[in-house]
Every structure is written in structure tokens, then in C-alpha cells.
C-alpha positions as CSV (number, residue, x, y, z in Angstrom):
1,M,120.4,94.2,118.1
2,T,121.3,97.4,117.0
3,Q,118.2,100.3,116.1
4,S,118.5,100.4,112.5
5,R,118.3,96.4,112.8
6,W,115.3,96.3,114.1
7,K,113.7,98.8,112.0
8,T,114.9,96.7,108.9
9,M,113.3,93.7,110.6
10,I,109.8,95.5,111.4
11,C,109.8,96.5,108.0
12,V,110.3,92.5,106.8
13,L,107.7,91.5,109.0
14,A,105.6,94.1,108.1
15,A,105.9,93.7,104.1
16,P,102.7,91.6,104.0
17,L,100.5,94.2,105.9
18,L,101.5,97.4,103.6
19,Y,100.0,98.2,100.3
20,S,100.2,101.8,98.2
21,N,97.7,102.8,95.6
22,S,99.8,105.8,94.4
23,A,103.4,105.5,92.6
24,H,106.4,107.5,92.7
25,A,107.2,107.5,89.0
26,H,103.9,106.4,86.8
27,V,100.9,107.6,88.9
28,G,99.3,104.2,90.3
29,N,101.8,102.2,88.2
30,K,104.0,100.4,90.4
31,D,105.6,97.8,87.6
32,I,108.2,98.2,85.0
33,Y,108.0,96.7,81.2
34,Q,110.8,97.3,79.4
35,T,111.8,95.6,75.8
36,V,115.5,95.1,75.7
37,A,118.0,94.2,72.5
38,T,121.8,93.2,73.5
39,G,123.4,91.4,71.0
40,P,121.4,89.1,69.1
41,Y,118.7,88.7,71.9
42,K,115.6,90.5,72.7
43,L,113.8,90.4,75.7
44,F,110.6,91.5,77.5
45,V,111.5,92.3,80.9
46,T,108.6,92.8,83.7
47,V,110.0,93.9,86.8
48,R,107.3,94.0,89.6
49,T,108.6,96.0,92.3
50,P,108.5,95.3,95.9
51,L,105.4,97.5,98.3
52,V,108.0,98.4,100.6
53,I,111.4,98.7,101.6
54,P,112.8,96.2,102.0
55,G,111.1,93.6,99.9
56,V,111.3,91.4,97.1
57,A,110.6,92.1,93.3
58,T,109.5,89.7,91.0
59,V,111.3,89.6,87.5
60,E,109.9,88.2,84.2
61,V,111.6,87.4,80.9
62,R,110.1,86.6,77.9
63,S,112.6,86.2,75.2
64,S,113.3,86.4,71.4
65,G,115.5,86.1,68.6
66,A,118.7,84.0,69.8
67,S,117.6,81.2,72.3
68,I,118.9,81.4,75.7
69,R,120.2,78.8,78.1
70,G,119.9,81.0,81.1
71,I,120.1,84.0,83.2
72,T,121.4,85.4,85.8
73,I,119.7,88.6,87.9
74,T,121.5,91.1,90.0
75,P,120.2,94.1,91.8
76,L,122.3,97.2,91.8
77,P,121.8,100.9,93.0
78,L,121.8,102.9,89.7
79,T,124.8,105.2,90.5
80,G,127.5,105.5,92.8
81,E,130.3,103.4,94.0
82,A,128.3,100.5,95.0
83,S,126.5,100.0,91.4
84,K,130.4,99.3,90.7
85,H,130.7,96.2,93.1
86,P,127.6,93.8,92.3
87,P,126.4,91.1,94.9
88,T,126.4,87.3,93.7
89,P,123.8,86.9,91.0
90,D,120.6,85.1,91.3
91,S,119.7,82.5,88.6
92,M,116.2,82.8,86.8
93,K,114.2,79.7,86.5
94,A,113.1,78.9,82.7
95,S,109.4,77.6,82.4
96,I,108.9,73.9,81.7
97,S,106.1,74.7,79.4
98,D,107.7,77.9,77.5
99,P,111.6,77.4,77.6
100,A,111.3,81.2,76.4
101,F,109.9,82.1,79.7
102,F,112.0,83.1,82.8
103,T,111.0,84.2,86.0
104,G,113.0,85.0,89.3
105,S,113.2,87.2,92.1
106,L,115.9,89.3,94.0
107,W,115.8,91.6,97.4
108,I,115.8,95.6,97.2
109,M,117.2,96.4,100.4
110,A,117.1,100.5,100.3
111,S,114.7,103.1,98.7
112,G,116.0,104.9,95.9
113,S,117.1,104.3,91.9
114,W,118.1,100.6,91.5
115,Q,118.8,98.5,88.2
116,V,118.2,95.0,87.3
117,R,121.1,93.6,85.7
118,L,120.5,90.8,83.4
119,N,123.5,88.5,82.3
120,I,122.2,86.5,79.2
121,N,124.1,83.1,78.6
122,G,122.5,81.4,74.9
123,S,123.4,79.9,71.6
124,S,125.0,83.2,70.0
125,G,127.4,83.5,73.4
126,T,126.9,85.7,76.3
127,A,125.5,89.1,76.7
128,T,124.4,91.7,79.7
129,T,122.3,94.5,79.6
130,S,120.4,96.2,82.6
131,V,116.9,97.8,83.6
132,P,116.7,100.9,85.8
133,V,114.2,100.0,88.6
134,P,112.6,103.2,91.0
135,A,112.0,101.4,94.1
136,V,110.5,103.1,97.3
137,P,107.8,101.9,100.1
138,T,104.5,103.8,99.3
139,G,101.9,102.9,101.6
140,I,100.9,101.1,104.5
141,L,97.5,98.8,104.9
142,R,95.9,97.9,108.5
143,M,96.1,94.1,109.5
144,Q,93.5,92.0,108.4
145,P,91.0,91.6,111.0
146,P,91.5,87.7,110.6
147,M,95.4,87.7,111.4
148,G,94.9,90.2,114.2
149,M,92.4,87.6,115.5
150,M,94.8,84.8,115.4
151,L,97.7,86.9,116.7
152,A,95.2,87.9,119.6
153,L,94.4,84.5,120.4
154,L,98.1,83.2,120.3
155,G,99.2,86.4,122.4
156,C,96.1,85.5,124.9
157,L,97.5,81.9,125.1
158,L,101.2,83.0,125.5
159,V,100.0,85.2,128.6
160,V,98.3,82.4,130.2
161,G,100.6,80.1,129.8
162,V,103.5,82.3,131.6
163,V,100.9,83.1,134.5
164,G,100.3,79.6,134.9
165,I,104.1,78.7,134.6
166,V,104.8,81.5,137.6
167,M,102.2,80.0,139.7
168,A,103.2,76.7,139.4
169,A,106.4,77.5,140.2
170,V,105.9,79.5,143.1
171,R,103.6,76.6,144.3
172,E,105.2,73.3,143.3
173,A,108.8,73.8,142.7
174,R,110.3,73.4,146.1
175,L,108.2,70.9,147.4
176,A,109.1,66.8,147.6
177,P,108.1,64.5,145.1
178,G,104.3,63.7,145.9
179,A,104.1,66.4,148.5
180,Q,100.9,68.3,148.7
181,P,101.4,71.9,148.6
182,A,100.1,74.0,151.7
183,R,97.4,76.8,151.7
184,S,100.3,79.5,152.2
185,R,101.9,78.2,149.1
186,H,98.5,78.6,147.1
187,R,98.0,82.3,148.6
188,R,101.4,82.9,147.0
189,A,101.0,81.4,143.9
190,L,97.9,83.9,143.6
191,I,99.9,86.5,144.3
192,A,102.7,85.8,142.1
193,G,100.4,85.0,139.1
194,A,98.8,88.2,139.6
195,A,102.2,90.0,139.8
196,A,103.1,87.7,136.4
197,F,99.9,88.7,134.7
198,A,100.2,92.3,135.6
199,V,104.1,92.6,133.9
200,C,102.5,90.6,130.8
201,L,99.9,93.4,130.5
202,L,102.8,96.1,130.8
203,A,104.5,94.6,128.6
204,V,102.3,94.2,126.1
205,Y,101.2,98.0,126.7
206,L,104.7,99.0,126.3
207,G,105.2,96.7,122.9
208,G,102.4,98.5,121.6
209,K,103.8,101.8,122.0
210,W,107.2,100.8,120.7
211,W,105.5,99.1,117.5
212,N,103.3,102.6,116.8
213,V,106.4,104.4,117.1
214,E,108.1,102.3,114.8
215,A,105.1,102.2,112.5
216,A,105.1,106.4,112.4
217,D,108.9,106.1,111.8
218,Y,108.4,104.1,108.8
219,A,105.2,105.7,107.5
220,A,107.3,109.2,107.8
221,G,109.6,107.5,105.8
222,M,107.8,106.6,102.9
223,H,108.5,108.1,99.1
224,R,106.3,111.2,98.6
225,N,106.5,113.1,95.4
226,S,107.5,116.9,95.3
227,E,104.7,119.0,94.6
228,L,104.1,120.9,91.0
229,H,103.0,124.3,92.3
230,V,101.0,125.9,88.9
231,T,100.1,129.7,88.6
232,L,98.1,130.9,85.8
233,D,98.5,134.3,84.0
234,R,96.8,134.9,80.9
235,N,97.8,132.1,78.6
236,H,101.1,131.9,80.8
237,L,101.5,128.7,82.8
238,D,104.4,129.1,85.2
239,L,105.1,125.6,87.1
240,S,107.4,125.0,89.9
241,I,108.7,121.2,91.4
242,G,109.1,121.5,95.0
243,D,107.6,121.4,98.4
244,P,106.6,124.1,100.9
245,D,109.0,124.9,103.5
246,P,108.7,127.8,106.0
247,A,112.1,128.4,106.4
248,A,112.9,128.8,102.5
249,D,112.5,132.2,100.7
250,G,108.7,132.7,99.5
251,G,107.4,129.3,101.8
252,W,108.7,126.7,99.2
253,R,111.6,125.3,98.5
254,A,112.0,124.4,94.7
255,V,114.0,121.7,92.6
256,K,116.8,123.8,90.7
257,N,116.3,122.8,86.9
258,S,120.5,121.6,87.4
259,Q,118.9,118.8,89.3
260,L,116.8,117.2,86.5
261,L,118.4,115.3,83.6
262,T,117.1,116.2,80.0
263,D,114.6,113.1,78.7
264,H,114.1,113.2,75.1
265,G,115.1,116.8,74.4
266,H,113.3,118.4,77.4
267,L,113.5,118.3,81.3
268,M,109.6,118.1,81.5
269,H,107.0,116.3,79.5
270,L,103.5,117.8,80.8
271,Y,100.1,116.4,79.9
272,A,97.0,118.2,80.5
273,I,94.0,116.7,80.4
274,R,90.3,118.1,80.8
275,W,88.5,116.3,83.5
276,P,86.2,114.3,84.0
277,E,85.1,113.9,80.4
278,M,88.6,113.4,79.3
279,D,87.8,114.9,75.8
280,A,90.9,117.3,75.2
281,V,94.2,116.8,75.7
282,F,97.7,118.6,75.4
283,H,101.3,117.1,75.4
284,L,103.3,120.2,76.0
285,H,107.2,120.8,76.6
286,P,108.0,123.7,79.4
287,M,110.4,125.4,79.2
288,P,112.8,126.5,81.9
289,N,112.3,129.7,83.3
290,G,115.4,130.6,85.2
291,E,117.2,128.4,87.6
292,T,114.3,127.0,89.1
293,G,110.6,126.5,87.5
294,F,109.4,126.4,83.9
295,R,107.0,128.7,81.7
296,E,104.8,127.3,79.1
297,T,102.6,129.6,76.7
298,L,99.3,127.8,76.8
299,P,97.8,127.0,73.2
300,A,93.9,127.8,72.8
301,M,92.0,125.5,75.2
302,P,88.2,124.6,75.9
303,A,87.7,126.2,79.4
304,G,87.3,123.5,82.3
305,T,89.4,122.1,84.5
306,Y,92.5,120.0,83.8
307,H,94.4,117.6,85.3
308,L,98.4,117.7,84.6
309,Y,100.7,115.3,84.8
310,A,104.0,116.4,84.8
311,D,106.9,113.8,84.3
312,V,110.6,114.8,85.2
313,V,113.9,112.7,86.1
314,F,116.3,113.6,88.6
315,R,119.9,113.1,88.5
316,N,120.5,109.9,89.8
317,G,117.7,108.8,87.4
318,F,115.2,108.4,90.0
319,P,111.5,109.6,87.6
320,E,108.7,111.3,88.9
321,T,105.3,112.2,87.7
322,E,104.4,115.6,89.4
323,T,100.2,116.6,89.3
324,A,98.2,119.4,89.7
325,V,94.6,120.8,88.9
326,L,94.5,123.7,86.6
327,P,91.2,125.8,86.2
328,V,91.3,127.2,82.5
329,P,89.1,129.9,82.2
330,S,86.4,130.5,79.2
331,G,87.9,133.5,76.8
332,M,91.4,132.9,77.5
333,A,93.8,133.3,74.0
334,G,95.9,131.0,73.1
335,A,99.4,130.6,71.4
336,P,100.2,127.8,68.3
337,L,101.1,124.6,69.5
338,G,104.9,124.2,69.6
339,N,106.6,122.2,66.7
340,E,107.1,119.1,69.1
341,D,103.8,119.4,71.1
342,A,100.3,117.5,70.3
343,S,96.6,117.6,71.1
344,A,93.5,115.9,70.2
345,M,89.6,116.9,71.0
346,P,88.0,113.4,71.3
347,Q,84.7,112.6,72.2
348,A,83.6,112.4,76.0
349,I,84.5,109.6,77.6
350,S,81.0,109.1,78.8
351,A,79.5,109.4,75.6
352,G,80.3,105.7,74.5
353,Q,83.5,104.0,74.2
354,L,86.1,104.7,71.5
355,G,86.9,101.6,69.4
356,P,89.7,100.4,67.7
357,A,90.0,102.5,64.8
358,Y,90.2,106.6,65.7
359,K,89.4,109.1,62.8
360,L,92.2,112.0,62.8
361,P,91.4,115.2,61.3
362,D,93.4,115.5,58.5
363,G,91.6,112.0,57.2
364,Y,94.1,109.8,58.8
365,M,93.6,106.8,60.5
366,M,95.3,105.3,63.5
367,E,94.1,101.9,64.6
368,W,94.9,99.5,68.0
369,E,95.2,95.9,67.7
370,E,93.4,95.2,71.0
371,P,93.7,92.6,72.8
372,S,90.6,90.8,73.9
373,P,90.2,90.4,76.8
374,L,92.3,92.8,78.4
375,T,93.1,92.2,82.3
376,A,94.9,94.0,84.6
377,N,98.6,93.2,85.6
378,T,99.5,91.6,82.5
379,P,102.1,92.4,80.4
380,Y,101.2,93.4,76.8
381,K,103.0,94.8,73.7
382,L,100.1,97.0,72.3
383,V,100.6,97.7,68.7
384,F,99.2,100.7,66.6
385,H,98.8,101.6,63.2
386,L,98.7,105.0,61.2
387,L,97.2,104.5,58.0
388,D,96.9,107.4,55.2
389,P,93.2,108.7,54.2
390,Q,93.1,105.7,51.3
391,G,93.6,103.5,54.1
392,R,97.2,102.5,53.0
393,P,100.2,102.8,55.9
394,A,101.4,106.0,56.0
395,A,104.3,107.2,54.3
396,D,107.0,110.0,54.9
397,M,106.9,108.9,58.8
398,Q,109.0,111.0,61.0
399,P,110.4,109.9,64.5
400,Y,108.4,111.7,67.2
401,L,110.6,113.1,70.4
402,G,113.6,110.5,68.9
403,M,111.3,107.8,69.4
404,S,108.4,105.8,66.4
405,G,105.8,107.1,68.7
406,H,105.0,108.1,72.2
407,A,101.9,106.8,74.7
408,A,99.7,107.8,77.8
409,F,97.6,105.6,79.8
410,V,95.1,107.3,82.1
411,K,92.5,105.8,83.9
412,S,89.1,107.2,84.2
413,D,89.1,107.7,88.0
414,G,92.5,109.3,88.1
415,R,94.2,106.5,89.8
416,A,96.5,105.4,87.3
417,F,98.7,107.6,84.5
418,A,101.9,106.1,82.6
419,H,103.8,108.2,79.6
420,T,105.3,105.3,77.7
421,H,107.6,104.8,74.6
422,P,108.2,102.0,72.6
423,D,111.1,100.8,74.5
424,G,109.2,100.9,77.5
425,S,108.1,102.7,80.7
426,A,111.7,103.1,82.2
427,A,112.7,106.7,81.3
428,M,115.5,107.3,78.9
429,P,118.2,108.8,80.9
430,A,117.8,106.3,83.8
431,L,118.1,103.2,80.8
432,I,121.3,104.8,79.6
433,L,122.6,105.6,83.5
434,A,121.6,101.8,84.1
435,N,123.5,100.9,80.9
436,E,126.6,102.8,81.2
437,S,127.2,101.5,84.5
438,S,127.0,98.2,82.9
439,G,129.9,99.0,80.9
440,L,127.5,99.1,77.7
441,S,126.9,101.4,74.8
442,M,123.5,102.9,74.0
443,H,124.4,103.3,70.7
444,G,123.6,106.8,70.5
445,M,120.6,106.9,72.9
446,D,122.5,109.6,75.0
447,G,122.3,112.5,72.6
448,M,118.7,111.2,72.0
449,A,118.2,111.9,75.5
450,E,119.7,115.2,75.0
451,S,118.3,116.6,72.3
452,G,115.2,114.5,71.5
453,A,117.0,113.6,68.1
454,M,118.0,110.1,66.9
455,T,119.8,108.5,63.7
456,V,118.0,105.3,63.3
457,E,116.7,103.1,60.4
458,P,113.6,104.6,58.6
459,V,110.3,105.2,61.0
460,L,107.1,103.0,60.2
461,P,103.8,103.6,60.4
462,T,103.5,100.4,63.2
463,V,104.5,100.9,66.6
464,A,104.2,98.8,69.6
465,F,104.0,100.2,73.6
466,P,104.8,97.4,76.5
467,Y,102.4,98.2,79.3
468,G,100.3,96.2,81.5
469,F,97.2,97.8,82.8
470,P,98.0,98.4,87.0
471,S,94.0,97.8,87.7
472,A,90.8,96.7,86.4
473,G,88.6,99.7,85.1
474,A,88.1,102.1,82.1
475,Y,91.2,103.7,80.7
476,R,91.5,106.2,77.6
477,V,94.8,105.7,75.8
478,F,96.5,108.8,74.0
479,V,99.0,108.0,71.5
480,Q,101.1,110.2,69.4
481,M,102.5,109.4,65.8
482,K,104.4,111.8,63.2
483,H,104.4,111.8,59.3
484,G,106.3,114.9,57.6
485,S,105.6,117.7,60.0
486,T,102.3,116.5,61.6
487,I,102.4,115.1,64.9
488,E,98.6,112.6,65.0
489,T,97.3,111.8,68.3
490,G,94.9,109.0,68.5
491,V,92.5,108.3,71.0
492,F,91.2,104.8,72.4
493,D,89.4,103.3,75.2
494,A,90.1,100.3,76.9
495,N,87.6,98.4,79.4
496,V,90.4,96.3,81.6
497,Q,88.9,93.4,83.2
């Protein structure tokens, strides 16, 4: 067996022992929640990505619209030659109690940008769509003590069995039936048993060393996000994505802006949230500053420590959320917010939980149809409404960055962050790449990804976001919707069980 096959076997065997609390794209969110429409079929797709690679991804689909008889799923790289040669698809299983709910699983065999292609057969014929899936190994969990004790016991029994077999063979193998071994044979059996025991101990020791080397090699190959390097000069914020590299100029290997894809008209979407009270939030869009790096002229911001979350998408469709901490001094002069930027100053999270209705500074109101109870790892369509000062649905609604709304879900301990859209958590450039590789048209979505503008039916004052909270705890939710030239930011708190 080749070395690469040994490594693959180790990864698969170690899969139940590995765990990650971080994530490549959205911090602390490993699962994908996406709504897709293809022809008359409407699907809510949940992809629960594996914790390790190779690993098994679980796919859940809830259908609406035209009835569906069956769905097959296929894992494919998002780009490259392999994306043109799909393997044999796997059939999803329809629920007996709910024929509109399908489940299935498939193997993801390598790290990187993947897609799950769904082939649908229903009452209105066949259709195909794809959901992008970033898949990488992200962490290691040590073996559980009960499992370790069981394996240690089995190992001891194996060593005792080997020693016993060797001793019996030396002592009795050459005896005639019914004959008793002489004392000399007993002595030779003891010597052979001791030698066998020493060989077993050496094999266990060398096996442990080999395992540790392979485990270290696997850990070194785990995905690590690029770093976000920030400097603040007065109110000018410079950002650079990359990694420290002593051999590079300036000790920093920066990602070139040409290596990134435009998402909703911008190469970077930046959330700045004052910590720990989460009582100031800014949704900003730094501009490229030369071949590498970005610059943002900050608006007036309350002094304090801000957590930065910078969303970018690489040219292979792989999304990352880079993070950093930014201290903002008091008295910093600020520029006006950009036309596509947004902000909010809610009450501190320690002052009490914000309810499902949030009053906006201009008299408008944003309301949340909050499910009760909220549970972790459950797919939801979270619905929000924008009302005018008279309590009527807001008029003159406009798309915000090409969508009817944007939302950020942030856990109060900083362990989870997700910037999502009404279509779901997948990045728009990755969604376009996935469906282009399937030979499908995104109906102008490629232009929206580049410019942030789109031509669609009138925007409604109601928006729904597919999302599942990754773990129990307190979350703060920031929702942006636009009417006329005003971008509203509603703020809500959620207690997830």
C-alpha cells in the first residue's frame, strides 16, 4: 500500500475522533443552508459538511412547488477538469412520513471548493441545480477515554495471545501426541516468550511513533484561514489579507486582489462590531488599494475594541471570513457612511434581550417572526418585515447590494459569525461557478455578483434568510433592508437552546 493510501486510511479511521470549532467561511458555521429554484421546483437544501476530509457529508432537501418523485446527488469539484466528469450519482431517500423531505449522504474525498449537484425528477419533468460547498478538515479531538481504555485492553489481550502462542509453539510443537515437554523445553519457551514480548513492545512503541508522525502531518495539513492584518492611521483603515512569511518582502505574503472574486459588487464585505457589548455595528466595503490590500475611510465610531469580520471569495470559489481586532480611540474624526454602508447603535447586550420588534431611528420598525423555541443545528427560514411609522408595510423598497436584504448572525462569545443572504449562506460567486459548471444560467446573477445591481421583480418589505444556529447560546442578529435611499439595520437577540 502506498504512503498516500496509508494517509487516506488514517484520515478515515480517525474521522470519529476529529472535531472543529472554527470554520473556513463563516466563523463557527460549518453547514450550508441554501434555497434554490430550478424550473418549477423550489428546494431548501442543507449540507452538513464533514469534520474531516475524506469524510461523509449529509444532505437534506425540503421541496416545495411542483411535486418531486426522486432526487440524486453528486459531489463534484467546483472548478477544474474534474468538475466536467461527474461520478455515479447517489439517490436520496424520501421520508415515509413527509414525502417532500429527502435525505442522503456522499463522500467528499479532498479539501477545497466542491459542489453538490442535484438532479430532480418530478411531475414537471427533470431539472438540475448545484449548491457550492467549501470542505476542509479543521480540527482534531483526542480519543475519548472509554474508547482508549477498550483499545488498550484489546491490545493487551493481543500481546498476551501472541506471547502465549509463541511459548506454546516452542514448548510443544515438536512433541509426539500425548508426550510431556521436558524442563529444557519449558526454559526455551520462557526465553521465546520473553523475546516475543519484547518484540511486541517494540512494535507498539514504533507504531505509536508512526501514528504520531502521521497525526502531526494531518494536523499540519488542516485548513487555516488567511490572516487579516490591519493598521489604523487617524480614520484611515488599511487591511491586508495574507500570512507572515520571513522570505517575503516586508515579512508578509499578501493575497493579490486579482486572486479574489467580486461578490455583490465588492471584493470585501467588512463587519465591525464593538465588543463585548455588541452595541455598535458597521457594515462596510473597503476599496482595493493597489495590487494587494484594501483601504476604508472609517465613519464616526464610538471608541472601543471592535471585532472585524472580512468576507472574501477566492477565484476557485472558496469563501473565507478573515478576522482581526481593531482598537478605535476616542475622538477619532469620521467620514460619512458610504452609499452602500450601514450602521446601528443598539443597546448593550448586557442591558437585556432585544425583542422581536426593533424601532429604527427614523420611526420605521423592523419585526422578526421569531420561531419558538430556537434550537441549534435546525434549519430555519427566518422572516423579517419592515414597517413604516404608521405600522404599514414599507413602500418604495429597493434592493440592498443586489438582494432584498442582508443579515449577520453573531454569537455573543465570538465563536460564530455568518453573513447570509435571502438565497442562503453560499457566496454568490461560488453559486454562479457551481451552476455554470452544470450548464445552467443564473439569470443575470453573474452581473449582480460583479456590480451588485440586478433587475428583478419589485422588492417586498419582507425578507427570509435560510440559516441554522450552529450551537446553543446567545446570538445577536443584524438585518439590513433598504427603502428609498435609506438603509435600515434592525437588531435582534436570540436565545438558542
